[in-house]
Every structure is written in C-alpha cells, then in structure tokens.
A tleap script that builds the chain and sets N, CA, C and O, in Angstrom:
source leaprc.protein.ff14SB
mol = sequence {
  NMET ILE TRP LEU THR ALA PHE GLY ALA VAL
  ALA ALA PHE ALA ILE LEU LEU ARG GLY VAL
  GLY VAL ALA ARG ARG VAL ARG ASP VAL SER
  SER HIE GLY THR SER ALA LEU GLY VAL LEU
  ARG ASP GLY THR LEU ASP ASP LEU ALA LYS
  GLU ARG ALA MET ARG GLN HIE ALA VAL GLY
  MET LEU ARG LEU PHE PHE ASP LEU THR LEU
  ARG ILE ALA ILE ALA ALA LEU ILE PRO LEU
  ALA ALA LEU LEU LEU LEU ASP SER VAL GLY
  VAL LEU GLN TRP GLU ALA VAL LEU GLU TYR
  THR LEU HIE TRP GLU LEU LEU LEU ALA ALA
  CYS ALA VAL GLY ALA VAL ALA PHE TRP TRP
  PRO SER ARG ARG CARG
}
set mol.1.N position { 4.385 -8.012 -25.943 }
set mol.1.CA position { 3.487 -6.916 -25.621 }
set mol.1.C position { 2.768 -7.164 -24.299 }
set mol.1.O position { 2.601 -6.246 -23.496 }
set mol.2.N position { 2.344 -8.401 -24.076 }
set mol.2.CA position { 1.600 -8.703 -22.853 }
set mol.2.C position { 2.481 -8.523 -21.626 }
set mol.2.O position { 2.043 -7.952 -20.627 }
set mol.3.N position { 3.727 -9.009 -21.691 }
set mol.3.CA position { 4.605 -8.890 -20.524 }
set mol.3.C position { 4.903 -7.429 -20.221 }
set mol.3.O position { 4.997 -7.045 -19.055 }
set mol.4.N position { 5.051 -6.617 -21.250 }
set mol.4.CA position { 5.321 -5.197 -21.045 }
set mol.4.C position { 4.102 -4.504 -20.430 }
set mol.4.O position { 4.248 -3.655 -19.551 }
set mol.5.N position { 2.932 -4.855 -20.880 }
set mol.5.CA position { 1.706 -4.278 -20.327 }
set mol.5.C position { 1.522 -4.699 -18.874 }
set mol.5.O position { 1.180 -3.874 -18.027 }
set mol.6.N position { 1.746 -5.972 -18.584 }
set mol.6.CA position { 1.604 -6.461 -17.212 }
set mol.6.C position { 2.629 -5.806 -16.301 }
set mol.6.O position { 2.296 -5.391 -15.192 }
set mol.7.N position { 3.874 -5.710 -16.759 }
set mol.7.CA position { 4.904 -5.061 -15.952 }
set mol.7.C position { 4.580 -3.583 -15.766 }
set mol.7.O position { 4.782 -3.036 -14.682 }
set mol.8.N position { 4.085 -2.941 -16.803 }
set mol.8.CA position { 3.706 -1.528 -16.695 }
set mol.8.C position { 2.599 -1.313 -15.677 }
set mol.8.O position { 2.620 -0.337 -14.926 }
set mol.9.N position { 1.636 -2.219 -15.651 }
set mol.9.CA position { 0.543 -2.102 -14.685 }
set mol.9.C position { 1.060 -2.273 -13.254 }
set mol.9.O position { 0.655 -1.548 -12.346 }
set mol.10.N position { 1.961 -3.242 -13.069 }
set mol.10.CA position { 2.526 -3.458 -11.737 }
set mol.10.C position { 3.398 -2.276 -11.321 }
set mol.10.O position { 3.340 -1.832 -10.175 }
set mol.11.N position { 4.202 -1.770 -12.251 }
set mol.11.CA position { 5.040 -0.606 -11.949 }
set mol.11.C position { 4.173 0.618 -11.663 }
set mol.11.O position { 4.475 1.391 -10.754 }
set mol.12.N position { 3.116 0.796 -12.418 }
set mol.12.CA position { 2.209 1.921 -12.166 }
set mol.12.C position { 1.575 1.809 -10.786 }
set mol.12.O position { 1.427 2.809 -10.084 }
set mol.13.N position { 1.203 0.595 -10.397 }
set mol.13.CA position { 0.642 0.382 -9.058 }
set mol.13.C position { 1.653 0.766 -7.985 }
set mol.13.O position { 1.298 1.444 -7.020 }
set mol.14.N position { 2.903 0.345 -8.138 }
set mol.14.CA position { 3.933 0.674 -7.152 }
set mol.14.C position { 4.166 2.179 -7.081 }
set mol.14.O position { 4.316 2.738 -5.995 }
set mol.15.N position { 4.194 2.828 -8.230 }
set mol.15.CA position { 4.409 4.275 -8.250 }
set mol.15.C position { 3.198 5.003 -7.666 }
set mol.15.O position { 3.350 5.979 -6.932 }
set mol.16.N position { 2.015 4.530 -7.990 }
set mol.16.CA position { 0.809 5.154 -7.450 }
set mol.16.C position { 0.684 4.962 -5.940 }
set mol.16.O position { 0.135 5.820 -5.249 }
set mol.17.N position { 1.192 3.840 -5.427 }
set mol.17.CA position { 1.188 3.658 -3.976 }
set mol.17.C position { 1.935 4.793 -3.298 }
set mol.17.O position { 1.488 5.327 -2.283 }
set mol.18.N position { 3.076 5.154 -3.867 }
set mol.18.CA position { 3.834 6.267 -3.319 }
set mol.18.C position { 3.096 7.582 -3.553 }
set mol.18.O position { 3.065 8.451 -2.681 }
set mol.19.N position { 2.497 7.721 -4.753 }
set mol.19.CA position { 1.821 8.957 -5.105 }
set mol.19.C position { 0.605 9.272 -4.248 }
set mol.19.O position { 0.340 10.439 -3.962 }
set mol.20.N position { -0.138 8.252 -3.834 }
set mol.20.CA position { -1.324 8.498 -3.009 }
set mol.20.C position { -0.992 8.523 -1.522 }
set mol.20.O position { -1.888 8.644 -0.687 }
set mol.21.N position { 0.286 8.409 -1.190 }
set mol.21.CA position { 0.713 8.582 0.194 }
set mol.21.C position { 0.655 7.352 1.068 }
set mol.21.O position { 0.542 7.470 2.288 }
set mol.22.N position { 0.728 6.176 0.478 }
set mol.22.CA position { 0.667 4.955 1.281 }
set mol.22.C position { 1.887 4.841 2.201 }
set mol.22.O position { 1.758 4.449 3.360 }
set mol.23.N position { 3.061 5.182 1.686 }
set mol.23.CA position { 4.280 5.068 2.504 }
set mol.23.C position { 4.190 5.965 3.735 }
set mol.23.O position { 4.574 5.565 4.834 }
set mol.24.N position { 3.682 7.172 3.543 }
set mol.24.CA position { 3.527 8.096 4.666 }
set mol.24.C position { 2.544 7.543 5.687 }
set mol.24.O position { 2.780 7.633 6.891 }
set mol.25.N position { 1.445 6.970 5.210 }
set mol.25.CA position { 0.446 6.412 6.122 }
set mol.25.C position { 0.981 5.189 6.863 }
set mol.25.O position { 0.641 4.968 8.025 }
set mol.26.N position { 1.806 4.407 6.204 }
set mol.26.CA position { 2.413 3.255 6.884 }
set mol.26.C position { 3.307 3.744 8.026 }
set mol.26.O position { 3.328 3.152 9.105 }
set mol.27.N position { 4.039 4.823 7.777 }
set mol.27.CA position { 4.847 5.400 8.861 }
set mol.27.C position { 3.955 5.915 9.990 }
set mol.27.O position { 4.311 5.795 11.162 }
set mol.28.N position { 2.798 6.488 9.646 }
set mol.28.CA position { 1.854 6.949 10.667 }
set mol.28.C position { 1.355 5.786 11.517 }
set mol.28.O position { 1.246 5.903 12.738 }
set mol.29.N position { 1.054 4.666 10.869 }
set mol.29.CA position { 0.605 3.474 11.597 }
set mol.29.C position { 1.697 3.001 12.549 }
set mol.29.O position { 1.424 2.644 13.694 }
set mol.30.N position { 2.930 3.002 12.067 }
set mol.30.CA position { 4.050 2.561 12.901 }
set mol.30.C position { 4.235 3.472 14.114 }
set mol.30.O position { 4.416 2.989 15.232 }
set mol.31.N position { 4.190 4.773 13.898 }
set mol.31.CA position { 4.371 5.686 15.028 }
set mol.31.C position { 3.187 5.621 15.989 }
set mol.31.O position { 3.354 5.770 17.199 }
set mol.32.N position { 1.995 5.399 15.445 }
set mol.32.CA position { 0.818 5.256 16.301 }
set mol.32.C position { 0.931 4.008 17.174 }
set mol.32.O position { 0.598 4.034 18.359 }
set mol.33.N position { 1.404 2.921 16.577 }
set mol.33.CA position { 1.605 1.691 17.347 }
set mol.33.C position { 2.673 1.849 18.412 }
set mol.33.O position { 2.544 1.321 19.516 }
set mol.34.N position { 3.732 2.580 18.076 }
set mol.34.CA position { 4.792 2.834 19.067 }
set mol.34.C position { 4.252 3.662 20.225 }
set mol.34.O position { 4.594 3.416 21.382 }
set mol.35.N position { 3.409 4.643 19.917 }
set mol.35.CA position { 2.795 5.447 20.979 }
set mol.35.C position { 1.910 4.592 21.874 }
set mol.35.O position { 1.901 4.760 23.093 }
set mol.36.N position { 1.170 3.680 21.268 }
set mol.36.CA position { 0.304 2.796 22.055 }
set mol.36.C position { 1.135 1.912 22.985 }
set mol.36.O position { 0.761 1.686 24.135 }
set mol.37.N position { 2.251 1.421 22.483 }
set mol.37.CA position { 3.122 0.617 23.353 }
set mol.37.C position { 3.705 1.461 24.476 }
set mol.37.O position { 3.900 0.973 25.589 }
set mol.38.N position { 3.981 2.723 24.185 }
set mol.38.CA position { 4.480 3.624 25.222 }
set mol.38.C position { 3.471 3.809 26.337 }
set mol.38.O position { 3.845 3.909 27.506 }
set mol.39.N position { 2.190 3.855 25.985 }
set mol.39.CA position { 1.138 3.971 26.993 }
set mol.39.C position { 1.134 2.733 27.881 }
set mol.39.O position { 1.022 2.839 29.103 }
set mol.40.N position { 1.254 1.573 27.271 }
set mol.40.CA position { 1.251 0.335 28.060 }
set mol.40.C position { 2.443 0.251 29.006 }
set mol.40.O position { 2.337 -0.301 30.101 }
set mol.41.N position { 3.570 0.799 28.582 }
set mol.41.CA position { 4.784 0.733 29.403 }
set mol.41.C position { 4.877 1.850 30.430 }
set mol.41.O position { 5.744 1.816 31.304 }
set mol.42.N position { 3.997 2.837 30.337 }
set mol.42.CA position { 4.046 3.986 31.232 }
set mol.42.C position { 3.630 3.572 32.636 }
set mol.42.O position { 2.476 3.210 32.867 }
set mol.43.N position { 4.551 3.625 33.551 }
set mol.43.CA position { 4.279 3.212 34.926 }
set mol.43.C position { 3.558 4.269 35.740 }
set mol.43.O position { 3.086 3.980 36.839 }
set mol.44.N position { 3.462 5.480 35.230 }
set mol.44.CA position { 2.799 6.554 35.970 }
set mol.44.C position { 1.287 6.543 35.783 }
set mol.44.O position { 0.568 7.205 36.532 }
set mol.45.N position { 0.803 5.812 34.811 }
set mol.45.CA position { -0.639 5.753 34.547 }
set mol.45.C position { -1.264 4.570 35.268 }
set mol.45.O position { -0.678 3.489 35.341 }
set mol.46.N position { -2.470 4.791 35.806 }
set mol.46.CA position { -3.195 3.663 36.389 }
set mol.46.C position { -3.912 2.898 35.265 }
set mol.46.O position { -3.889 3.310 34.105 }
set mol.47.N position { -4.536 1.800 35.626 }
set mol.47.CA position { -5.168 0.943 34.621 }
set mol.47.C position { -6.289 1.655 33.869 }
set mol.47.O position { -6.441 1.461 32.663 }
set mol.48.N position { -7.064 2.465 34.557 }
set mol.48.CA position { -8.167 3.172 33.907 }
set mol.48.C position { -7.650 4.182 32.876 }
set mol.48.O position { -8.211 4.301 31.786 }
set mol.49.N position { -6.602 4.893 33.214 }
set mol.49.CA position { -6.014 5.860 32.279 }
set mol.49.C position { -5.410 5.134 31.069 }
set mol.49.O position { -5.524 5.599 29.935 }
set mol.50.N position { -4.775 4.002 31.326 }
set mol.50.CA position { -4.216 3.213 30.221 }
set mol.50.C position { -5.330 2.714 29.299 }
set mol.50.O position { -5.186 2.728 28.077 }
set mol.51.N position { -6.439 2.275 29.895 }
set mol.51.CA position { -7.548 1.779 29.084 }
set mol.51.C position { -8.131 2.893 28.214 }
set mol.51.O position { -8.423 2.671 27.039 }
set mol.52.N position { -8.301 4.082 28.778 }
set mol.52.CA position { -8.821 5.207 27.995 }
set mol.52.C position { -7.872 5.558 26.847 }
set mol.52.O position { -8.295 5.775 25.711 }
set mol.53.N position { -6.607 5.608 27.166 }
set mol.53.CA position { -5.618 5.948 26.131 }
set mol.53.C position { -5.578 4.873 25.047 }
set mol.53.O position { -5.459 5.192 23.864 }
set mol.54.N position { -5.676 3.615 25.436 }
set mol.54.CA position { -5.652 2.533 24.452 }
set mol.54.C position { -6.909 2.546 23.580 }
set mol.54.O position { -6.848 2.188 22.404 }
set mol.55.N position { -8.044 2.954 24.144 }
set mol.55.CA position { -9.255 3.081 23.324 }
set mol.55.C position { -9.066 4.171 22.274 }
set mol.55.O position { -9.466 4.003 21.122 }
set mol.56.N position { -8.463 5.277 22.668 }
set mol.56.CA position { -8.192 6.351 21.709 }
set mol.56.C position { -7.231 5.873 20.624 }
set mol.56.O position { -7.402 6.192 19.447 }
set mol.57.N position { -6.242 5.121 21.021 }
set mol.57.CA position { -5.300 4.580 20.042 }
set mol.57.C position { -5.990 3.591 19.100 }
set mol.57.O position { -5.696 3.550 17.906 }
set mol.58.N position { -6.900 2.803 19.645 }
set mol.58.CA position { -7.620 1.835 18.805 }
set mol.58.C position { -8.479 2.550 17.765 }
set mol.58.O position { -8.531 2.122 16.612 }
set mol.59.N position { -9.144 3.616 18.148 }
set mol.59.CA position { -9.956 4.387 17.196 }
set mol.59.C position { -9.049 5.005 16.130 }
set mol.59.O position { -9.383 4.998 14.945 }
set mol.60.N position { -7.911 5.534 16.553 }
set mol.60.CA position { -6.965 6.108 15.596 }
set mol.60.C position { -6.421 5.068 14.628 }
set mol.60.O position { -6.278 5.343 13.436 }
set mol.61.N position { -6.121 3.887 15.124 }
set mol.61.CA position { -5.624 2.819 14.257 }
set mol.61.C position { -6.711 2.357 13.282 }
set mol.61.O position { -6.412 2.026 12.135 }
set mol.62.N position { -7.958 2.334 13.730 }
set mol.62.CA position { -9.043 1.954 12.842 }
set mol.62.C position { -9.208 2.985 11.723 }
set mol.62.O position { -9.429 2.617 10.569 }
set mol.63.N position { -9.103 4.265 12.058 }
set mol.63.CA position { -9.165 5.313 11.029 }
set mol.63.C position { -8.021 5.149 10.030 }
set mol.63.O position { -8.222 5.253 8.820 }
set mol.64.N position { -6.827 4.893 10.549 }
set mol.64.CA position { -5.679 4.703 9.666 }
set mol.64.C position { -5.860 3.474 8.775 }
set mol.64.O position { -5.462 3.482 7.610 }
set mol.65.N position { -6.460 2.424 9.325 }
set mol.65.CA position { -6.717 1.220 8.536 }
set mol.65.C position { -7.614 1.530 7.339 }
set mol.65.O position { -7.310 1.142 6.211 }
set mol.66.N position { -8.720 2.230 7.591 }
set mol.66.CA position { -9.636 2.551 6.496 }
set mol.66.C position { -8.998 3.518 5.502 }
set mol.66.O position { -9.203 3.388 4.295 }
set mol.67.N position { -8.238 4.473 5.990 }
set mol.67.CA position { -7.552 5.411 5.112 }
set mol.67.C position { -6.542 4.686 4.231 }
set mol.67.O position { -6.474 4.932 3.026 }
set mol.68.N position { -5.767 3.804 4.824 }
set mol.68.CA position { -4.762 3.041 4.085 }
set mol.68.C position { -5.422 2.111 3.072 }
set mol.68.O position { -4.940 1.982 1.947 }
set mol.69.N position { -6.508 1.469 3.455 }
set mol.69.CA position { -7.233 0.585 2.546 }
set mol.69.C position { -7.775 1.361 1.348 }
set mol.69.O position { -7.691 0.886 0.215 }
set mol.70.N position { -8.323 2.534 1.586 }
set mol.70.CA position { -8.847 3.363 0.499 }
set mol.70.C position { -7.731 3.796 -0.443 }
set mol.70.O position { -7.907 3.756 -1.661 }
set mol.71.N position { -6.601 4.202 0.088 }
set mol.71.CA position { -5.477 4.633 -0.740 }
set mol.71.C position { -4.936 3.483 -1.599 }
set mol.71.O position { -4.616 3.679 -2.772 }
set mol.72.N position { -4.839 2.297 -1.019 }
set mol.72.CA position { -4.359 1.142 -1.780 }
set mol.72.C position { -5.364 0.778 -2.877 }
set mol.72.O position { -4.974 0.422 -3.989 }
set mol.73.N position { -6.651 0.868 -2.560 }
set mol.73.CA position { -7.675 0.570 -3.572 }
set mol.73.C position { -7.595 1.561 -4.733 }
set mol.73.O position { -7.727 1.165 -5.891 }
set mol.74.N position { -7.384 2.826 -4.443 }
set mol.74.CA position { -7.255 3.826 -5.504 }
set mol.74.C position { -6.048 3.516 -6.372 }
set mol.74.O position { -6.122 3.568 -7.600 }
set mol.75.N position { -4.925 3.191 -5.717 }
set mol.75.CA position { -3.704 2.882 -6.474 }
set mol.75.C position { -3.868 1.633 -7.329 }
set mol.75.O position { -3.241 1.532 -8.384 }
set mol.76.N position { -4.686 0.687 -6.908 }
set mol.76.CA position { -4.897 -0.534 -7.682 }
set mol.76.C position { -5.920 -0.332 -8.801 }
set mol.76.O position { -5.790 -0.912 -9.878 }
set mol.77.N position { -6.922 0.483 -8.543 }
set mol.77.CA position { -7.996 0.643 -9.523 }
set mol.77.C position { -7.568 1.440 -10.754 }
set mol.77.O position { -8.097 1.215 -11.842 }
set mol.78.N position { -6.645 2.342 -10.606 }
set mol.78.CA position { -6.222 3.145 -11.759 }
set mol.78.C position { -5.563 2.279 -12.835 }
set mol.78.O position { -5.976 2.359 -13.992 }
set mol.79.N position { -4.543 1.443 -12.508 }
set mol.79.CA position { -3.989 0.576 -13.562 }
set mol.79.C position { -4.995 -0.451 -14.074 }
set mol.79.O position { -5.003 -0.774 -15.262 }
set mol.80.N position { -5.843 -0.966 -13.184 }
set mol.80.CA position { -6.847 -1.930 -13.638 }
set mol.80.C position { -7.841 -1.281 -14.598 }
set mol.80.O position { -8.246 -1.900 -15.583 }
set mol.81.N position { -8.231 -0.054 -14.320 }
set mol.81.CA position { -9.136 0.654 -15.223 }
set mol.81.C position { -8.475 0.885 -16.579 }
set mol.81.O position { -9.124 0.785 -17.620 }
set mol.82.N position { -7.175 1.196 -16.559 }
set mol.82.CA position { -6.462 1.386 -17.827 }
set mol.82.C position { -6.412 0.083 -18.619 }
set mol.82.O position { -6.579 0.087 -19.838 }
set mol.83.N position { -6.184 -1.023 -17.930 }
set mol.83.CA position { -6.175 -2.321 -18.614 }
set mol.83.C position { -7.550 -2.655 -19.197 }
set mol.83.O position { -7.656 -3.150 -20.319 }
set mol.84.N position { -8.589 -2.380 -18.425 }
set mol.84.CA position { -9.944 -2.638 -18.933 }
set mol.84.C position { -10.271 -1.749 -20.139 }
set mol.84.O position { -10.932 -2.186 -21.081 }
set mol.85.N position { -9.806 -0.518 -20.099 }
set mol.85.CA position { -10.026 0.376 -21.236 }
set mol.85.C position { -9.305 -0.135 -22.478 }
set mol.85.O position { -9.870 -0.135 -23.572 }
set mol.86.N position { -8.044 -0.576 -22.310 }
set mol.86.CA position { -7.292 -1.128 -23.435 }
set mol.86.C position { -7.942 -2.406 -23.962 }
set mol.86.O position { -7.915 -2.672 -25.164 }
set mol.87.N position { -8.524 -3.192 -23.060 }
set mol.87.CA position { -9.230 -4.398 -23.486 }
set mol.87.C position { -10.499 -4.040 -24.260 }
set mol.87.O position { -10.829 -4.691 -25.251 }
set mol.88.N position { -11.199 -3.017 -23.812 }
set mol.88.CA position { -12.462 -2.663 -24.470 }
set mol.88.C position { -12.262 -2.095 -25.871 }
set mol.88.O position { -13.146 -2.214 -26.720 }
set mol.89.N position { -11.100 -1.475 -26.121 }
set mol.89.CA position { -10.842 -0.955 -27.471 }
set mol.89.C position { -10.111 -1.971 -28.337 }
set mol.89.O position { -9.821 -1.701 -29.502 }
set mol.90.N position { -9.812 -3.140 -27.770 }
set mol.90.CA position { -9.222 -4.216 -28.556 }
set mol.90.C position { -7.711 -4.185 -28.670 }
set mol.90.O position { -7.153 -4.873 -29.524 }
set mol.91.N position { -7.025 -3.404 -27.834 }
set mol.91.CA position { -5.571 -3.328 -27.910 }
set mol.91.C position { -4.927 -4.559 -27.277 }
set mol.91.O position { -3.900 -5.042 -27.754 }
set mol.92.N position { -5.530 -5.063 -26.208 }
set mol.92.CA position { -4.981 -6.244 -25.535 }
set mol.92.C position { -6.118 -7.089 -24.986 }
set mol.92.O position { -7.283 -6.695 -25.016 }
set mol.93.N position { -5.748 -8.263 -24.481 }
set mol.93.CA position { -6.734 -9.163 -23.876 }
set mol.93.C position { -6.544 -9.156 -22.368 }
set mol.93.O position { -5.475 -9.495 -21.860 }
set mol.94.N position { -7.585 -8.769 -21.672 }
set mol.94.CA position { -7.573 -8.667 -20.211 }
set mol.94.C position { -7.128 -9.973 -19.555 }
set mol.94.O position { -6.280 -9.959 -18.663 }
set mol.95.N position { -7.687 -11.087 -19.985 }
set mol.95.CA position { -7.369 -12.376 -19.384 }
set mol.95.C position { -5.900 -12.738 -19.565 }
set mol.95.O position { -5.276 -13.281 -18.653 }
set mol.96.N position { -5.349 -12.443 -20.729 }
set mol.96.CA position { -3.950 -12.770 -20.994 }
set mol.96.C position { -3.021 -11.961 -20.095 }
set mol.96.O position { -2.031 -12.489 -19.588 }
set mol.97.N position { -3.334 -10.695 -19.899 }
set mol.97.CA position { -2.494 -9.856 -19.035 }
set mol.97.C position { -2.599 -10.337 -17.591 }
set mol.97.O position { -1.583 -10.455 -16.906 }
set mol.98.N position { -3.812 -10.615 -17.122 }
set mol.98.CA position { -3.968 -11.091 -15.745 }
set mol.98.C position { -3.283 -12.435 -15.533 }
set mol.98.O position { -2.708 -12.677 -14.471 }
set mol.99.N position { -3.337 -13.300 -16.521 }
set mol.99.CA position { -2.656 -14.584 -16.411 }
set mol.99.C position { -1.143 -14.384 -16.302 }
set mol.99.O position { -0.473 -15.074 -15.534 }
set mol.100.N position { -0.620 -13.449 -17.065 }
set mol.100.CA position { 0.823 -13.210 -17.037 }
set mol.100.C position { 1.273 -12.606 -15.709 }
set mol.100.O position { 2.421 -12.796 -15.308 }
set mol.101.N position { 0.397 -11.890 -15.028 }
set mol.101.CA position { 0.787 -11.300 -13.751 }
set mol.101.C position { 1.066 -12.356 -12.687 }
set mol.101.O position { 1.628 -12.039 -11.639 }
set mol.102.N position { 0.683 -13.601 -12.938 }
set mol.102.CA position { 0.940 -14.669 -11.970 }
set mol.102.C position { 2.254 -15.403 -12.234 }
set mol.102.O position { 2.613 -16.296 -11.467 }
set mol.103.N position { 2.970 -15.058 -13.283 }
set mol.103.CA position { 4.262 -15.692 -13.553 }
set mol.103.C position { 5.305 -15.227 -12.557 }
set mol.103.O position { 5.293 -14.074 -12.124 }
set mol.104.N position { 6.198 -16.118 -12.199 }
set mol.104.CA position { 7.191 -15.800 -11.175 }
set mol.104.C position { 8.121 -14.684 -11.614 }
set mol.104.O position { 8.596 -13.918 -10.776 }
set mol.105.N position { 8.391 -14.573 -12.901 }
set mol.105.CA position { 9.283 -13.518 -13.374 }
set mol.105.C position { 8.701 -12.140 -13.089 }
set mol.105.O position { 9.404 -11.230 -12.648 }
set mol.106.N position { 7.408 -12.005 -13.349 }
set mol.106.CA position { 6.770 -10.723 -13.114 }
set mol.106.C position { 6.652 -10.440 -11.617 }
set mol.106.O position { 6.816 -9.299 -11.183 }
set mol.107.N position { 6.371 -11.465 -10.840 }
set mol.107.CA position { 6.286 -11.275 -9.399 }
set mol.107.C position { 7.637 -10.846 -8.818 }
set mol.107.O position { 7.694 -10.001 -7.925 }
set mol.108.N position { 8.710 -11.428 -9.326 }
set mol.108.CA position { 10.046 -11.031 -8.884 }
set mol.108.C position { 10.348 -9.594 -9.293 }
set mol.108.O position { 10.891 -8.821 -8.503 }
set mol.109.N position { 10.000 -9.241 -10.511 }
set mol.109.CA position { 10.204 -7.865 -10.976 }
set mol.109.C position { 9.350 -6.893 -10.166 }
set mol.109.O position { 9.788 -5.780 -9.877 }
set mol.110.N position { 8.145 -7.298 -9.798 }
set mol.110.CA position { 7.276 -6.437 -8.994 }
set mol.110.C position { 7.865 -6.202 -7.614 }
set mol.110.O position { 7.774 -5.098 -7.076 }
set mol.111.N position { 8.467 -7.229 -7.041 }
set mol.111.CA position { 9.133 -7.055 -5.746 }
set mol.111.C position { 10.294 -6.075 -5.860 }
set mol.111.O position { 10.505 -5.245 -4.975 }
set mol.112.N position { 11.040 -6.173 -6.944 }
set mol.112.CA position { 12.159 -5.255 -7.158 }
set mol.112.C position { 11.668 -3.822 -7.346 }
set mol.112.O position { 12.236 -2.891 -6.775 }
set mol.113.N position { 10.628 -3.643 -8.135 }
set mol.113.CA position { 10.077 -2.299 -8.344 }
set mol.113.C position { 9.524 -1.750 -7.033 }
set mol.113.O position { 9.721 -0.577 -6.717 }
set mol.114.N position { 8.842 -2.585 -6.278 }
set mol.114.CA position { 8.312 -2.146 -4.994 }
set mol.114.C position { 9.402 -1.745 -4.019 }
set mol.114.O position { 9.266 -0.753 -3.303 }
set mol.115.N position { 10.485 -2.512 -3.987 }
set mol.115.CA position { 11.596 -2.173 -3.099 }
set mol.115.C position { 12.214 -0.840 -3.495 }
set mol.115.O position { 12.516 -0.011 -2.636 }
set mol.116.N position { 12.400 -0.637 -4.782 }
set mol.116.CA position { 12.966 0.633 -5.244 }
set mol.116.C position { 12.001 1.778 -4.960 }
set mol.116.O position { 12.425 2.848 -4.523 }
set mol.117.N position { 10.717 1.568 -5.200 }
set mol.117.CA position { 9.730 2.636 -5.010 }
set mol.117.C position { 9.615 3.057 -3.556 }
set mol.117.O position { 9.360 4.230 -3.282 }
set mol.118.N position { 9.795 2.137 -2.614 }
set mol.118.CA position { 9.619 2.488 -1.212 }
set mol.118.C position { 10.919 2.717 -0.468 }
set mol.118.O position { 10.969 3.567 0.421 }
set mol.119.N position { 11.959 1.997 -0.796 }
set mol.119.CA position { 13.194 2.108 -0.022 }
set mol.119.C position { 14.080 3.221 -0.532 }
set mol.119.O position { 14.501 4.065 0.258 }
set mol.120.N position { 14.379 3.260 -1.804 }
set mol.120.CA position { 15.366 4.175 -2.345 }
set mol.120.C position { 15.003 5.639 -2.147 }
set mol.120.O position { 15.853 6.393 -1.672 }
set mol.121.N position { 13.807 6.088 -2.477 }
set mol.121.CA position { 13.523 7.517 -2.286 }
set mol.121.C position { 13.601 7.951 -0.830 }
set mol.121.O position { 14.005 9.079 -0.550 }
set mol.122.N position { 13.230 7.099 0.089 }
set mol.122.CA position { 13.270 7.489 1.500 }
set mol.122.C position { 14.695 7.528 2.035 }
set mol.122.O position { 14.953 8.221 3.020 }
set mol.123.N position { 15.636 6.804 1.414 }
set mol.123.CA position { 17.027 6.821 1.862 }
set mol.123.C position { 17.798 8.015 1.325 }
set mol.123.O position { 18.865 8.333 1.851 }
set mol.124.N position { 17.290 8.693 0.286 }
set mol.124.CA position { 17.986 9.838 -0.281 }
set mol.124.C position { 17.920 11.036 0.623 }
set mol.124.O position { 18.800 11.894 0.550 }
set mol.125.N position { 16.932 11.138 1.464 }
set mol.125.CA position { 16.717 12.319 2.295 }
set mol.125.C position { 17.794 12.523 3.275 }
set mol.125.O position { 17.752 13.480 4.048 }
savepdb mol mol.pdb
quit
C-alpha cells in the first residue's frame, strides 16, 4: 500500500506539472534565452542598445523564474496535501510514505513517469 501511495503521489506530481503548464513555461524560458543570445550576437547593435535589450531580457527571465517556481510549488503541494489528508484520517502514515519516496526503485519509476509525461505527448504533435 505504501509503495502504491508513494508512486501515485509522484505520478500525480508529474501529471500536475504538465497540467499547470510547466512544460510550456520551460519552452518559454528556452526561447527567451535564445532571444537574449541573439541580441548578444547582433552586430548591428551598439553596446548601449545591447545592454538595454539584455536588461529587458533579464527582467523577463526573472518573471519566468517566479512563474515557473509558483507552478512547480502548486504541482507539488496538491499531492502533498492529499498525503497529509490521508495521514490525518488514519489511512496511511506520512513518515512511511516519505521514507519510501527515497528508495531507488521509486526514484527510477519517477524518472520514467517524468520522461513519459514530458517527452511522449510533445512528440505526438
């Protein structure tokens, strides 16, 4: 029961990451970084114009950082809240589930679920 609950929490986290738009935001960060590199490589801009553009990119990246952090926190808090609720009604033991999440088997399964959650749906398009 504990391994199934721990795996369910990890799988829910991976699915929620996609549901709250983390993958889309990661792509936004990547394209924003590529644009910033394009500014640095642009030979038509003088140093002052490059500095202004890089400041704008830095502010945009900072916004994306906070947005991405908030989305990941939401995706993590939902399964954790469910585990705490199950612990409070006596269905499972919080400590036992958290201890099991550190086993290599679960970590390997979490990597597999994460790869499927992020790679496979984007390749179907």
